[in-house]
C-alpha positions in Angstrom: -35.6 128.3 21.3 -38.6 128.8 19.1 -39.5 125.1 19.5 -39.5 125.6 23.1 -41.9 129.1 22.2 -44.3 126.6 20.6 -44.1 123.8 23.1 -45.0 125.8 26.2 -47.9 128.2 23.6 -49.1 124.8 22.2 -49.5 123.8 26.5 -50.2 126.4 28.4 -50.8 129.5 26.4 -50.8 133.1 26.7 -50.4 132.6 30.3 -47.4 129.8 30.4 -45.9 132.7 28.7 -46.1 135.0 31.7 -45.2 132.6 34.0 -43.1 133.4 36.7 -43.2 136.6 35.0 -44.3 138.7 39.1 -41.7 137.2 40.8 -39.1 137.7 38.1 -39.7 141.0 38.9 -38.7 140.7 42.6 -35.0 139.5 41.2 -34.9 142.6 39.6 -35.7 144.8 42.6 -32.1 143.2 44.0 -29.6 145.4 41.7 -32.0 148.3 41.9 -32.0 147.8 45.4 -28.3 147.9 45.5 -27.6 151.3 42.8 -29.9 153.0 45.1 -28.1 152.2 48.4 -25.3 153.0 47.2 -25.6 156.3 46.0 -27.1 157.3 48.9 -24.5 155.8 51.0 -21.9 158.8 48.4 -24.4 161.2 49.2 -24.5 161.0 52.7 -21.2 160.6 53.1 -20.1 164.2 50.7 -23.0 165.6 53.3 -21.5 164.4 56.1 -18.0 165.7 54.6 -19.2 168.6 53.0 -17.6 167.8 49.6 -19.2 167.6 46.1 -20.9 164.8 45.3 -19.1 163.8 42.3 -15.3 164.4 44.2 -13.7 160.9 43.2 -13.1 158.6 46.4 -10.3 156.6 47.7 -11.1 152.8 46.4 -11.0 151.9 49.8 -14.4 153.9 50.1 -15.7 153.1 47.4 -15.2 149.3 48.5 -16.4 149.7 51.4 -19.8 151.4 50.3 -20.1 148.7 47.4 -19.9 146.2 49.5 -22.3 147.6 51.9 -25.1 148.4 49.8 -24.6 144.6 48.4 -25.3 143.1 52.0 -27.9 145.8 51.7 -29.9 144.8 48.8 -28.4 140.8 49.4 -30.4 140.8 52.7 -33.4 142.7 51.4 -33.9 140.3 48.4 -32.7 136.8 49.6 -36.2 135.1 51.0 -36.9 135.5 47.3 -33.8 133.4 46.0 -34.6 131.3 49.0 -38.0 130.4 47.1 -37.1 130.6 43.7 -34.4 128.0 44.3 -36.6 126.0 46.4 -39.2 126.0 43.4 -36.6 124.7 41.3 -35.0 122.1 43.2 -38.3 120.3 43.9 -37.7 117.4 42.4 -35.4 116.4 45.0 -37.2 118.5 48.0 -40.5 118.7 49.1 -43.6 119.2 47.0 -44.5 122.5 46.4 -47.3 124.1 44.6 -46.2 127.4 43.8 -44.2 130.3 45.4 -47.0 130.4 48.0 -46.6 127.0 49.1 -43.0 127.7 49.8 -43.2 130.5 52.2 -46.7 128.8 53.7 -44.2 125.2 54.3 -40.7 127.6 55.0 -42.2 130.1 57.6 -44.3 126.9 59.5 -41.4 124.5 58.9 -38.2 126.6 59.5 -39.6 129.9 60.4 -38.2 133.2 59.5 -34.4 132.0 59.8 -35.6 129.3 57.1 -35.9 132.4 54.3 -32.0 133.2 55.0 -30.2 130.4 55.0 -27.1 130.3 53.3 -27.3 134.0 53.3 -23.6 134.3 54.9 -21.7 131.6 52.1 -23.4 134.1 49.8 -23.0 137.6 50.9 -19.3 136.2 51.0 -18.8 134.9 47.9 -21.3 137.7 45.5 -19.6 141.1 47.5 -15.8 141.4 46.9 -16.3 140.4 42.8 -19.5 143.3 43.6 -17.5 145.9 45.2 -14.6 145.8 43.1 -16.9 146.0 39.9 -17.9 149.1 41.6 -14.4 150.9 42.6 -13.8 150.2 38.3 -16.8 151.7 37.1 -15.9 154.4 40.1 -12.2 154.6 38.3 -13.1 155.0 34.8 -16.2 157.1 35.1 -13.8 159.6 36.4 -11.0 158.8 34.2 -13.3 159.6 30.9 -15.4 162.3 33.1 -12.6 164.3 34.8 -14.0 166.8 37.3 -13.5 170.1 35.4 
């Protein structure tokens, strides 16, 4: 790691150390959107049924809310995933001159649908694990912090 740091510093300078920083912020937004949506779904559910926000729900209810929040976050941030993967795999695909070029060429040749290629298999792959994680999380929280 230290060797990579010095080589990067030597060849690209300070700018090279922060290359990809702004796109990386888009990647973080996925988790932020997912947790925000999950909490809003729980809040809306408790408001609709007139129950306290900290009331323990069934595992099925947590599974549904977690799945919906994951699908929402994945759909909202998937174009970023496409741009990132095309930049990373450009040795076998078309040559790109940065993220803006990827966006421009994808839109020109594939339209908006190009930014969502592979979304359904991705959602089918990641949603079950995410939903189970939230169910385990909620059950552990309610086990460790029983409501009064």
